[in-house]
Backbone as ProteinMPNN parsed JSONL, in Angstrom:
{"seq_chain_A": "VYICGGKTNHDHQPNSDLIQTKRLRQDMKQRDLNELTPIGAIYEEETAKASVDRTILAAFPTNQEIHHALFATRRKLEPPFPSSYSFGIPDLYKLIINKERFLLFDESRAD", "coords_chain_A": {"N_chain_A": [[58.875, 72.364, 28.27], [62.048, 73.568, 28.734], [64.712, 74.964, 27.058], [67.999, 75.453, 27.622], [70.251, 77.54, 26.369], [70.205, 76.003, 24.123], [71.262, 73.5, 24.57], [70.561, 71.709, 26.661], [67.757, 69.875, 27.724], [65.253, 70.818, 29.939], [63.034, 69.531, 32.166], [61.816, 70.122, 34.529], [60.095, 71.927, 37.141], [60.473, 75.472, 37.655], [62.675, 76.721, 40.197], [61.213, 78.285, 42.624], [61.996, 79.364, 45.061], [64.699, 79.968, 44.699], [64.477, 81.866, 42.685], [63.082, 83.915, 44.029], [64.978, 84.563, 45.969], [67.097, 85.501, 44.381], [65.827, 87.707, 43.254], [65.389, 89.299, 45.521], [68.041, 89.863, 46.293], [68.806, 91.269, 44.008], [67.115, 93.498, 44.148], [68.153, 94.7, 46.449], [70.718, 95.309, 45.554], [70.18, 97.146, 43.493], [69.052, 99.263, 44.959], [71.263, 99.891, 46.498], [73.003, 100.874, 44.577], [71.639, 103.138, 43.724], [71.005, 104.746, 45.892], [72.056, 106.529, 48.862], [71.641, 105.391, 51.223], [72.474, 103.688, 54.231], [73.996, 100.451, 54.013], [73.227, 98.44, 55.798], [70.702, 99.358, 56.586], [69.32, 99.215, 54.172], [69.357, 96.449, 53.799], [67.829, 95.572, 56.029], [65.334, 96.849, 55.521], [64.6, 95.801, 52.997], [64.491, 93.012, 53.469], [62.472, 92.998, 55.348], [60.236, 93.914, 53.929], [60.019, 92.036, 51.96], [58.166, 89.55, 50.337], [58.553, 86.748, 51.02], [59.03, 83.309, 51.898], [59.682, 82.209, 55.26], [61.629, 80.239, 55.438], [63.193, 80.723, 53.244], [64.285, 83.209, 53.891], [65.748, 82.382, 56.072], [67.77, 80.946, 54.891], [68.948, 82.911, 53.466], [71.707, 85.159, 52.889], [73.348, 86.682, 55.718], [73.239, 90.002, 57.176], [75.893, 90.884, 57.57], [77.249, 89.193, 55.817], [76.283, 89.889, 53.285], [76.869, 92.536, 53.204], [79.557, 93.031, 52.511], [79.666, 92.384, 49.754], [77.816, 94.225, 48.676], [79.013, 96.607, 49.445], [81.357, 96.532, 47.968], [80.304, 96.807, 45.417], [79.22, 99.372, 45.609], [81.536, 100.841, 46.022], [82.754, 100.776, 43.54], [81.512, 102.781, 42.142], [82.522, 105.125, 43.073], [84.869, 107.784, 42.567], [88.323, 107.165, 41.676], [91.1, 107.251, 44.017], [93.095, 110.185, 44.075], [96.208, 110.485, 42.314], [98.023, 112.446, 42.657], [98.5, 115.695, 44.193], [97.288, 117.535, 42.634], [94.377, 117.638, 41.11], [91.232, 117.208, 39.442], [87.967, 117.95, 40.629], [85.102, 116.048, 40.376], [81.999, 117.217, 38.969], [79.729, 116.264, 40.277], [80.476, 116.121, 42.945], [80.878, 118.709, 43.704], [78.722, 120.187, 44.486], [76.173, 120.805, 46.973], [73.167, 119.439, 48.48], [71.083, 121.32, 47.882], [71.972, 122.366, 45.515], [73.955, 124.292, 45.79], [77.299, 125.595, 45.758], [79.75, 123.504, 47.13], [82.455, 123.747, 47.808], [83.866, 126.689, 48.369], [86.242, 128.049, 48.493], [89.491, 127.154, 47.804], [92.062, 126.379, 49.74], [94.529, 125.339, 49.099], [95.262, 126.444, 46.744], [95.852, 129.015, 47.253], [97.619, 132.094, 47.01]], "CA_chain_A": [[60.286, 72.035, 28.203], [62.892, 74.754, 28.599], [66.026, 74.643, 26.515], [68.971, 76.436, 28.092], [71.362, 77.685, 25.444], [70.092, 75.025, 23.054], [72.07, 72.316, 24.853], [69.992, 70.763, 27.605], [66.324, 69.942, 27.964], [64.874, 70.849, 31.346], [61.628, 69.188, 32.28], [61.383, 70.323, 35.906], [59.524, 73.234, 37.432], [61.48, 76.419, 38.134], [62.854, 76.786, 41.646], [60.684, 79.596, 43.007], [62.796, 79.882, 46.173], [65.906, 80.553, 44.122], [64.062, 83.067, 41.955], [62.777, 84.946, 45.022], [66.242, 84.961, 46.585], [67.812, 86.337, 43.408], [65.095, 88.972, 43.12], [65.658, 90.072, 46.727], [69.416, 90.369, 46.175], [68.827, 92.252, 42.93], [66.489, 94.714, 44.673], [69.121, 95.317, 47.359], [71.82, 95.854, 44.763], [69.69, 98.341, 42.809], [68.955, 100.341, 45.947], [72.623, 100.246, 46.887], [73.579, 101.673, 43.5], [70.878, 104.363, 43.488], [70.766, 105.501, 47.122], [73.16, 106.634, 49.812], [71.17, 104.771, 52.456], [73.428, 102.686, 54.716], [73.741, 99.102, 53.513], [72.476, 97.718, 56.823], [69.303, 99.799, 56.529], [68.753, 98.633, 52.947], [69.157, 95.024, 54.079], [66.695, 95.419, 56.952], [64.092, 97.266, 54.864], [64.246, 94.88, 51.918], [64.078, 91.715, 54.016], [61.199, 93.188, 56.046], [59.121, 94.062, 52.985], [60.006, 90.925, 51.006], [57.085, 88.585, 50.549], [59.148, 85.428, 50.817], [58.843, 82.368, 52.992], [60.703, 82.308, 56.317], [62.731, 79.311, 55.16], [64.067, 81.4, 52.28], [65.039, 84.212, 54.649], [66.701, 81.687, 56.943], [68.906, 80.542, 54.06], [69.488, 84.111, 52.823], [72.91, 85.641, 53.585], [73.123, 87.646, 56.798], [73.612, 91.384, 56.887], [77.35, 90.97, 57.467], [77.702, 88.469, 54.63], [75.92, 90.601, 52.058], [77.427, 93.891, 53.295], [80.818, 93.094, 51.773], [79.378, 92.395, 48.314], [77.175, 95.488, 48.318], [79.989, 97.681, 49.614], [82.263, 96.463, 46.814], [79.558, 97.374, 44.292], [79.124, 100.818, 45.833], [82.879, 101.413, 45.899], [83.072, 100.907, 42.116], [80.922, 104.017, 41.639], [83.273, 106.266, 43.57], [86.057, 108.069, 41.765], [89.549, 106.623, 42.28], [91.903, 108.189, 44.79], [94.021, 110.915, 43.203], [97.603, 110.055, 42.377], [98.821, 113.611, 43.02], [97.699, 116.701, 44.877], [96.633, 118.341, 41.617], [93.359, 116.822, 40.461], [89.934, 117.851, 39.263], [86.863, 117.405, 41.419], [83.937, 115.858, 39.502], [80.887, 118.125, 39.245], [78.82, 115.627, 41.224], [80.942, 116.347, 44.308], [81.096, 120.134, 43.927], [77.489, 120.821, 44.94], [75.448, 120.162, 48.06], [71.821, 119.005, 48.101], [70.285, 122.388, 47.268], [72.703, 122.791, 44.313], [74.921, 125.349, 46.07], [78.675, 125.11, 45.711], [80.255, 122.945, 48.381], [83.781, 124.291, 48.061], [83.889, 128.069, 47.906], [87.617, 128.521, 48.418], [90.454, 126.07, 47.931], [93.244, 126.95, 50.378], [95.762, 124.836, 48.488], [95.581, 127.286, 45.587], [96.064, 130.394, 47.701], [98.943, 132.627, 46.642]], "C_chain_A": [[61.061, 73.319, 27.933], [64.253, 74.323, 28.099], [66.971, 75.775, 26.877], [70.141, 76.482, 27.125], [71.344, 76.658, 24.328], [70.817, 73.725, 23.328], [71.353, 71.27, 25.693], [68.487, 70.967, 27.722], [66.078, 69.906, 29.466], [63.387, 70.549, 31.42], [61.131, 69.305, 33.717], [60.828, 71.734, 36.066], [60.632, 74.183, 37.895], [61.515, 76.438, 39.66], [62.435, 78.181, 42.115], [61.462, 80.202, 44.172], [64.049, 80.581, 45.66], [65.582, 81.85, 43.385], [63.784, 84.208, 42.936], [64.05, 85.458, 45.695], [67.03, 85.87, 45.648], [67.142, 87.695, 43.254], [65.362, 89.877, 44.327], [67.065, 90.664, 46.687], [69.513, 91.458, 45.115], [68.205, 93.573, 43.392], [67.443, 95.454, 45.61], [70.248, 95.983, 46.578], [71.393, 97.128, 44.044], [69.577, 99.518, 43.776], [70.335, 100.818, 46.361], [73.271, 101.141, 45.839], [72.914, 103.037, 43.367], [70.688, 105.243, 44.714], [72.038, 105.579, 47.955], [72.759, 106.087, 51.178], [72.207, 103.753, 52.926], [73.011, 101.27, 54.301], [72.936, 98.287, 54.518], [70.999, 98.078, 56.803], [68.61, 99.234, 55.29], [68.431, 97.164, 53.182], [67.917, 94.818, 54.947], [65.374, 95.752, 56.273], [63.655, 96.262, 53.8], [63.819, 93.512, 52.442], [62.74, 91.835, 54.744], [60.029, 93.258, 55.066], [59.034, 92.915, 51.975], [58.885, 89.95, 51.352], [57.602, 87.187, 50.214], [58.927, 84.588, 52.069], [59.974, 82.505, 54.012], [61.879, 81.366, 56.074], [63.708, 79.918, 54.159], [64.916, 82.437, 53.004], [66.063, 83.563, 55.572], [67.949, 81.276, 56.162], [69.574, 81.738, 53.379], [70.725, 84.583, 53.584], [72.562, 86.67, 54.666], [73.556, 89.036, 56.35], [75.121, 91.514, 56.697], [77.867, 90.303, 56.195], [77.419, 89.246, 53.346], [76.515, 92.009, 52.032], [78.69, 94.024, 52.449], [80.572, 93.191, 50.265], [78.757, 93.718, 47.886], [78.151, 96.656, 48.449], [80.968, 97.706, 48.445], [81.59, 97.056, 45.577], [79.495, 98.89, 44.413], [80.475, 101.496, 45.618], [83.279, 101.608, 44.435], [82.539, 102.209, 41.529], [81.699, 105.256, 42.056], [84.484, 106.53, 42.685], [87.304, 107.504, 42.446], [90.274, 107.694, 43.092], [92.874, 108.902, 43.853], [95.451, 110.426, 43.387], [98.54, 111.223, 42.674], [97.911, 114.619, 43.708], [96.942, 117.588, 43.893], [95.647, 117.454, 40.852], [92.068, 117.616, 40.35], [88.879, 117.17, 40.116], [85.668, 117.251, 40.488], [82.778, 116.756, 39.933], [79.917, 117.561, 40.277], [79.188, 115.951, 42.666], [81.196, 117.816, 44.617], [79.882, 120.836, 44.523], [76.893, 120.064, 46.12], [74.015, 119.928, 47.607], [71.015, 120.095, 47.398], [71.003, 123.051, 46.092], [73.604, 124.003, 44.536], [76.314, 124.746, 46.043], [79.119, 124.644, 47.088], [81.575, 123.599, 48.767], [83.841, 125.699, 47.486], [85.307, 128.588, 47.727], [88.547, 127.351, 48.676], [91.752, 126.654, 48.464], [94.54, 126.487, 49.729], [96.172, 125.668, 47.279], [95.8, 128.741, 45.971], [97.483, 130.835, 47.363], [99.8, 132.889, 47.849]], "O_chain_A": [[60.748, 74.06, 27.001], [64.872, 73.418, 28.658], [66.761, 76.921, 26.481], [70.94, 75.547, 27.075], [72.355, 76.459, 23.654], [70.982, 72.914, 22.416], [71.517, 70.072, 25.463], [68.008, 72.098, 27.809], [66.629, 69.064, 30.175], [62.576, 71.239, 30.803], [60.144, 68.669, 34.09], [61.062, 72.611, 35.235], [61.626, 73.736, 38.468], [60.504, 76.2, 40.321], [63.205, 79.136, 42.015], [61.579, 81.424, 44.265], [64.411, 81.657, 46.136], [66.339, 82.817, 43.46], [64.203, 85.342, 42.701], [64.178, 86.653, 45.959], [67.567, 86.892, 46.076], [67.819, 88.716, 43.137], [65.541, 91.085, 44.17], [67.255, 91.837, 47.01], [70.215, 92.451, 45.3], [68.713, 94.646, 43.064], [67.533, 96.681, 45.573], [70.676, 97.089, 46.909], [72.158, 98.091, 43.988], [69.964, 100.639, 43.444], [70.551, 102.014, 46.552], [74.007, 102.066, 46.181], [73.557, 103.996, 42.941], [70.248, 106.386, 44.583], [72.969, 104.796, 47.773], [73.459, 106.297, 52.169], [72.765, 103.026, 52.105], [71.824, 100.948, 54.247], [72.052, 97.524, 54.128], [70.141, 97.213, 56.982], [67.451, 98.824, 55.353], [67.358, 96.69, 52.807], [67.061, 93.989, 54.635], [64.397, 95.02, 56.429], [62.477, 95.916, 53.713], [62.882, 92.915, 51.913], [61.957, 90.886, 54.759], [58.955, 92.723, 55.34], [58.07, 92.837, 51.214], [58.692, 89.582, 52.51], [57.155, 86.543, 49.265], [58.671, 85.111, 53.154], [61.093, 82.877, 53.658], [63.005, 81.669, 56.467], [64.909, 79.656, 54.219], [66.119, 82.538, 52.766], [67.124, 84.133, 55.825], [69.052, 81.26, 56.709], [70.642, 81.596, 52.783], [70.789, 84.425, 54.804], [71.601, 87.428, 54.533], [74.156, 89.212, 55.29], [75.575, 92.178, 55.766], [78.809, 90.79, 55.57], [78.238, 89.251, 52.426], [76.652, 92.607, 50.964], [78.868, 95.02, 51.749], [81.205, 93.996, 49.582], [79.127, 94.274, 46.852], [78.113, 97.59, 47.648], [81.364, 98.777, 47.986], [82.24, 97.732, 44.78], [79.695, 99.606, 43.431], [80.539, 102.606, 45.089], [84.058, 102.509, 44.123], [83.059, 102.691, 40.523], [81.547, 106.319, 41.454], [85.057, 105.6, 42.119], [87.332, 107.379, 43.67], [90.082, 108.89, 42.875], [93.415, 108.285, 42.935], [95.846, 110.01, 44.475], [99.729, 111.012, 42.916], [96.699, 114.42, 43.792], [96.038, 118.32, 44.297], [96.052, 116.62, 40.042], [91.851, 118.579, 41.084], [88.904, 115.953, 40.299], [85.253, 118.228, 39.864], [82.599, 117.021, 41.121], [79.346, 118.313, 41.067], [78.308, 116.046, 43.521], [81.686, 118.135, 45.701], [79.996, 121.96, 45.013], [77.074, 118.854, 46.258], [73.687, 120.196, 46.451], [70.331, 119.814, 46.414], [70.672, 124.177, 45.719], [73.981, 124.674, 43.575], [76.495, 123.55, 46.273], [78.884, 125.32, 48.089], [81.78, 123.961, 49.925], [83.864, 125.883, 46.269], [85.548, 129.469, 46.902], [88.395, 126.639, 49.669], [92.468, 127.345, 47.739], [95.55, 127.186, 49.808], [97.32, 125.596, 46.84], [95.919, 129.603, 45.101], [98.425, 130.044, 47.423], [100.938, 133.337, 47.712]]}, "name": "protein", "num_of_chains": 1, "seq": "VYICGGKTNHDHQPNSDLIQTKRLRQDMKQRDLNELTPIGAIYEEETAKASVDRTILAAFPTNQEIHHALFATRRKLEPPFPSSYSFGIPDLYKLIINKERFLLFDESRAD"}
């Protein structure tokens, strides 16, 4: 017997399909937050490697349906648009992959 929040007794088995679906969505969301891989590629890779029943995948949201939610999550990590032309660039965006400076000269600050 599982007691949810101390209010209701549940005497049924857990819904494994729902658990697998939530786990698949959670895996996609984690990859979306940690990688710059396109959302469509994440969707395809995760659904391909998921060990879930075909009926679960048939009921799972399509790439287009889940793209909006994942894109909104990814957008929250980006810095807001500047409100003026004078703004600081976060250190994360000042370097390229091999840790070299991306912006060597800012023409807007030229005398």
